[in-house]
C-alpha positions as CSV (number, residue, x, y, z in Angstrom):
1,M,0.0,0.0,0.0
2,K,1.3,3.4,-1.0
3,I,0.9,6.4,1.3
4,E,-0.7,8.5,-1.5
5,D,-3.5,5.9,-1.6
6,C,-4.3,6.4,2.0
7,F,-5.5,9.0,4.4
8,Y,-4.1,10.0,7.8
9,L,-6.2,8.7,10.7
10,G,-4.1,9.4,13.8
11,V,-1.0,8.4,15.8
12,I,-0.3,5.6,18.3
13,T,0.2,7.2,21.7
14,R,0.5,4.6,24.5
15,R,-0.4,1.2,25.8
16,H,-3.6,0.7,27.7
17,G,-4.4,-2.1,30.1
18,L,-2.7,-5.5,30.6
19,K,-3.8,-7.4,27.5
20,G,-1.7,-5.5,25.0
21,N,-4.2,-2.8,23.9
22,F,-2.9,0.6,22.8
23,L,-4.4,4.0,22.1
24,I,-4.6,5.9,18.9
25,K,-5.3,9.6,19.0
26,I,-7.5,10.0,15.9
27,D,-8.0,13.1,13.7
28,T,-11.7,12.8,12.9
29,D,-15.1,14.3,13.8
30,Q,-16.7,10.8,13.6
31,P,-14.6,8.3,15.7
32,E,-17.5,5.8,15.7
33,L,-16.9,5.1,12.0
34,Y,-13.6,3.4,12.9
35,T,-14.7,1.0,15.6
36,K,-15.3,-1.8,13.2
37,M,-11.9,-1.7,11.4
38,R,-9.8,-4.8,11.7
39,S,-6.6,-3.5,10.2
40,F,-4.8,-0.4,9.3
41,Y,-1.4,0.7,8.1
42,I,1.3,2.5,10.1
43,L,4.3,4.6,9.2
44,I,7.1,4.2,11.7
45,P,8.8,7.5,12.6
46,G,11.7,7.8,10.2
47,G,10.3,5.0,8.0
48,E,9.4,5.2,4.4
49,E,6.9,2.4,3.9
50,L,3.5,1.6,5.3
51,L,3.3,-1.6,7.4
52,P,0.0,-3.4,8.0
53,V,-1.3,-4.0,11.6
54,V,-4.1,-6.5,12.2
55,I,-6.4,-5.8,15.2
56,T,-9.0,-8.0,16.8
57,H,-10.9,-5.3,18.6
58,S,-11.5,-1.5,18.5
59,K,-13.6,0.8,20.6
60,I,-13.8,4.5,21.5
61,Y,-11.9,5.2,24.6
62,K,-12.5,8.9,24.7
63,Q,-13.9,11.4,22.2
64,D,-10.9,11.4,19.9
65,I,-9.1,8.2,21.1
66,L,-9.5,4.7,19.9
67,N,-8.6,1.7,22.1
68,V,-7.4,-1.2,19.9
69,L,-6.2,-4.7,20.6
70,P,-3.7,-5.9,18.0
71,E,-3.1,-9.6,17.1
72,E,0.5,-9.1,18.3
73,T,0.5,-7.9,21.9
74,S,4.1,-8.1,23.1
75,E,5.6,-5.1,24.8
76,A,8.5,-5.2,22.3
77,Y,6.0,-5.0,19.4
78,F,4.3,-2.0,21.0
79,N,7.7,-0.3,21.6
80,S,8.5,-0.7,17.9
81,I,5.3,1.0,16.8
82,K,4.8,3.7,19.4
83,G,4.5,7.1,17.8
84,A,3.7,5.6,14.4
85,E,1.2,7.4,12.2
86,V,-1.9,5.4,11.4
87,Y,-3.3,5.3,7.8
88,L,-6.3,3.8,6.1
89,P,-7.0,3.3,2.4
90,I,-8.9,6.2,0.8
91,S,-11.5,3.6,-0.3
92,Q,-12.5,3.2,3.3
93,L,-13.6,6.9,3.7
94,P,-17.3,7.2,4.3
95,P,-19.1,9.1,1.5
96,L,-20.0,12.7,2.5
97,K,-23.0,14.7,1.3
98,G,-24.1,18.3,1.3
99,T,-21.4,20.8,2.3
100,Q,-19.2,18.3,4.1
101,F,-15.9,17.3,2.4
102,F,-12.5,15.8,2.9
103,Y,-9.6,18.1,2.2
104,H,-7.9,15.8,-0.3
105,E,-11.3,15.5,-2.2
106,V,-11.5,19.2,-3.2
107,I,-8.1,19.8,-4.6
108,G,-8.7,21.0,-8.2
109,F,-12.2,22.4,-7.4
110,E,-13.0,25.9,-8.4
111,I,-14.2,28.4,-5.7
112,I,-17.3,30.4,-6.8
113,D,-17.9,33.6,-4.9
114,T,-21.7,33.8,-4.7
115,L,-21.9,37.3,-3.0
116,N,-19.8,38.9,-5.7
117,G,-21.6,38.0,-8.9
118,N,-20.7,34.3,-8.9
119,S,-17.1,35.2,-9.9
120,S,-14.3,32.7,-9.6
121,A,-12.0,32.9,-6.6
122,G,-9.6,30.4,-8.3
123,E,-8.9,26.7,-8.3
124,I,-7.9,25.0,-5.1
125,V,-4.3,23.9,-5.3
126,R,-3.7,23.0,-1.7
127,I,-5.1,23.5,1.8
128,N,-3.3,24.9,4.8
129,E,-4.6,23.1,7.8
130,N,-1.6,23.7,10.1
131,V,-3.0,27.0,11.4
132,P,-5.8,27.7,13.8
133,Q,-8.2,28.6,10.9
134,P,-7.6,26.3,7.9
135,Y,-7.9,27.9,4.5
136,F,-8.0,27.0,0.8
137,I,-5.1,28.2,-1.3
138,T,-6.4,28.9,-4.7
139,Q,-4.7,30.0,-7.9
140,L,-6.3,32.9,-9.8
141,N,-4.6,34.7,-12.7
142,N,-1.2,33.4,-11.5
143,M,-1.8,34.7,-8.0
144,E,-2.4,32.8,-4.8
145,I,-5.5,33.6,-2.8
146,N,-6.2,32.4,0.7
147,V,-9.9,31.6,1.3
148,P,-10.8,30.7,5.0
149,I,-12.6,27.4,5.4
150,I,-15.7,28.6,7.3
151,Q,-18.5,26.1,7.2
152,E,-21.2,28.8,7.5
153,W,-19.9,30.5,4.3
154,I,-20.1,27.3,2.2
155,E,-23.4,27.2,0.3
156,E,-22.9,24.2,-2.0
157,I,-20.4,21.6,-3.1
158,D,-20.9,20.5,-6.7
159,R,-18.8,17.4,-6.8
160,E,-19.8,16.6,-10.4
161,N,-18.6,19.9,-11.8
162,K,-15.9,20.4,-9.2
163,K,-17.1,23.7,-7.8
164,I,-17.6,25.0,-4.3
165,K,-20.0,27.9,-3.9
166,I,-19.0,30.2,-1.1
167,A,-20.5,33.5,0.2
168,L,-17.2,35.4,0.6
169,P,-17.0,38.7,2.4
170,E,-16.8,41.7,0.2
171,G,-13.2,42.7,-0.6
172,L,-11.6,39.4,0.4
173,I,-10.4,38.6,-3.1
174,E,-9.3,42.2,-3.8
175,V,-6.8,41.9,-0.8
176,F,-4.8,39.5,-2.9
177,I,-5.1,41.1,-6.3
């Protein structure tokens, strides 16, 4: 499995209990979707390839933490995977509807500014999510534009035509032009 065919789910943090369980801090709004998984892939810190991990049980421990029981339960095994990033194949992502989306899904979509005459705010080339307020980075007339990802502004996601209609505040685009 290649990392570009997967999505990041979380990171293995610590052991839990006496049976060999460990905890995964997950990066999702819907942890319940991952309680039935029976395997995942990990990327060991400093590693370059994804390694499969088979588990026999998974349940929510806290809001954003999964408690999993792997087939291999030795302490040496846990020590070798502690801190590893956890990945799942993109094919296992649940389908989203309405104005919900996965970041990787909307790369290449065009932003349509509905408050300013349905004008283009550019094509999404990447997303900056390493800031308190994530934003789309679009390309418009050879210029980069930063569009905040604010759910209340998003009116429609047209997956078929690869467009996102957003009610942008007046003057936002002009700041970058």
